[in-house]
N, C-alpha and C positions, 0 to 999 in steps of 0.2 A: 398488512401488518405484518413487519418484520417478524419472525421468529429465530430462535435458536434451537436448533438439532444436533444432540449428542451421540455420537455412535461410538461403540468398541467392535471393533472388527477383529478376528485373525491377521496377522500380519503378513499375508502372503500375496503374490503379485498378481493382477490384473484385478484386486477388490477395488481398490479408489476407484477405476476404469466403471466396472459395474454398477458402484453408488451413481457416479457422473451420469452415465446414462441414462438411469433410472431418469431421473430429473429431465434429462434432455428429452427424452422421448415424451415425456408429458408436458412439454414445454415450461417445464417451472424451470425460473432463473435461479441461480447460487449466488449470491452479492457476494458470499467468501467464506474459504473453507481452509482448515486447517489441517494438518496430519502431522501423527507424532506418536514414537514410542507410549507406553503406557509404563503403569508400577509392576505392571506382569511381563514376564518373557512371553515374545510371540503375539503379544497383542497391541494394536493400536488405538488412539482415541482420533475421531475425527469430531470437528466442530462445521456443522454448514450454519450458516445463515441467508433464511431466504426470505422471501417476500411474496406471500401470498392472500387470497381477496379475501378470505374463512376461515374459520378452524375445520372445517368439515376437508377442506383439501389437505389439513396440514395429517389431520388421519387419516387420507387415504395415501399420504407419502409415509408417514411412518408403519403405516400397515404394510407397503409395499417394501419398504427399506428391512424389514424383519423377516420379510420371505427371501432374502439374497442368501446367497449361501457366504458363507464367512462373517456375516453378522450376526456378533453373539447379543447387541442391547442397541436397543433405540429410544431414547429420550428426547421431548421435548422439554425445555427446562424454562421458557419462555417465562413464565407466571409464577417461576420460584424464587425464592433467596440462591442468589447465585453471584460468584467472582467471574468477571471476564474481564479480559486485556486484547489491547493489540500493540502492535509495536511499528512504527514508522520510521525511516531513515530519510531523511529532506539534505539533499544538497542544496545548499543557498549563495546564491551572488553575494558576497561581501568585502566591499572597499574598504579600505582603512577606516574612511569616516564615517560608513554605517556599523561597523563592528560594535560598538558600544550598541549602539540602537538595537540590535541583535541579540546582543548580550542580555539585555533587561526584560525582552521579552522573553527570553528562554526561562530566566530566573522563576518566573509565578509558575509556570505549568510543569518544573521539577524534569526539564530536560537537561541535556547534557549535549555537550559537542565532542563527538570522536574523533574528529580530524578537521585540522585546520592544512589551508591550500594556500597559494598567494592571494588568491581571488573567492575562495570559497571557503564556506564552512558545511561539514556534515554534521547533524542533529539528528539525535536519537531520542523520541519522544516516545514513552508508554501510557498506557490508561486506554479509558473507554472510546469507542468511538467518537462519541460526541467530541470528550475534549482535544483529541488526534483533530477532529476538522475545526474546529475553534481556530488550534495552535497554527496550523495550514492557510487560512484565512488570513491570521495576521501576519504573517511570514510571507503571503504570496506576494505583496508591493517590493520585496526585494530583490524579486527574480528565483524562481524555484529552476533549479536545473535538472534535478531529477527527485523523484521522488516513487520509494516502496515502502508499501504495506502490508503486513503479513497476515490481516483477518483475523477475525476473533476468535479468541480460545478462552472458553469458559466450563465451569463445572460449578457443582452443587455445594453451598458454604457450610462448612464445621463438619457437623455428624449428622447432618438433614439428612435424610431417606426417603425415598420416592415411595407412594402408598403401594404400591406394587411392593416394595422390597419389606415393608413391616411384617412380621408375624405375631402371632397371639401366641403367647405363653402363660400358660397357666401353673401356680406355683401350689403344691396341694400339702 
């Protein structure tokens, strides 16, 4: 079962290494991981996609992550309303005869061409992983020369809060 875990961490050397070591020591594979600065200075957001057999394992992983130095918060957001996106850059063989066909595939996926070469096109596509997978399968017959994907980045939708973040306030 695929799970999406987000972490907020202090932006210090070695934090990412300690987190990935935690997964490898327990023989859990990280399918994708993205890291970048967050809205707070000195704090980064990490999004991990992991494939685990059951909920007990994901609970164990989150507990272990919470024990790590410089980890501020760990959240499994898989079952909540979230926004998730991935970016892919795809260099495709494109002869003059096939360019119009490739253009017709790009439009419905709202992808864009970001570089044109004599014999290649570089296509940028963003969206959920399933959309990107579908596009790659459609474009594969034309010949993919290079492919780079960022992995999933995600956070909760709108003003949604986790149950642990809600506070009871009484007005007297």
